[in-house]
N, C-alpha and C positions, 0 to 999 in steps of 0.2 A: 259189750266191747271190753277187751282186756286192756291192761295197763299199757302194753307196748303199742297197740293200735291207737289209743288215746294220745300217747306221746307223739307218734308219727303225724297224726292229724293236727295236733297243736303246732308241731314244727312247720308243717306246710302252711298252716294259717299265718304263722309269723312271717314266713317267706312272702306270702301274698301281701301282707301289710307293708313289708320293706319295698317290694316292687311297686305297689300302688302309691306309696308315699313318694318314691323317687320319680315316677312318671307324672304324678300330680304336680310336684314342685317344678319339674321341667316345663310343664304347660302353664303353671301359674306365673312363673317368672320369665315369660317369653320375651320380655323387653330387655333382660339383662343376661347376656351370654355367659358372663363369668359365673353367675349363680347357677345357671343351667348346667354348665360343665361341672361345677362343684357338686351339684346334686347328682349328676350322672356318676361321678366318681364315688360319692358316698353310697349310692345305690349298688354299684358294682362291688365296693368294699363290703357292704352289708351282705350281699349275695355270697361272696367268698367266705366270710366269717360264718354265715348261716350254714353253708355246705360243710365246712370243717366241723362245726359243733354238731351238726346233724349226724355225721359219720362217727364222731366221738360217742354220741349217745347210743348209736347202734353197735359200737365196738368193732367197727371195720374200717378204721381210718388207716390209709397207706399213703406214702409219699406220692404215688401216681395219682391218687384222687385229689390231693392238695394241688398238685401241678395242673391237673385238669380244670379245677375251679378257677385257679389264677389265670390260666391261659384264656378260658372262656370269658371271664370278666374283662380281661384286657382287650379282647376282640370286640366285645359289646361296647366297652368304653370308647374304643377307637371309632367305631361306627357312629355312636351317638355324638361324639365330638365333631366328626366330619359333618353330620347332618345339622348340628346346632350352628356350626361355623358358616355353613352355606345358607342358612335361613336368614 
C-alpha cells in the first residue's frame, strides 16, 4: 500500500469511529433526550469536520463540498432529532 491509500483508509476508519461513538451514545443514553440530541449534534459536527479535513488532505476542498457536508449533516441531525423527540 502506498502512503495515500494508507491515509485514506485511516481517514475512513476515523469516520467510522465518530459515527459508531455517536450512535452508541444515542442508544446508551436512551433515557435522556437532551444528551441524545447533543450526541447527535456532536456526531453531525464531527462528520462535517471529518469531511472538510478529508478533502483538505486530498487537496480538493471547494466551497461546494463544504456546503454539501453541512447540508447533509443538518438533514441527518433534523431526522435524528425528530426520531429522538418522538420516542
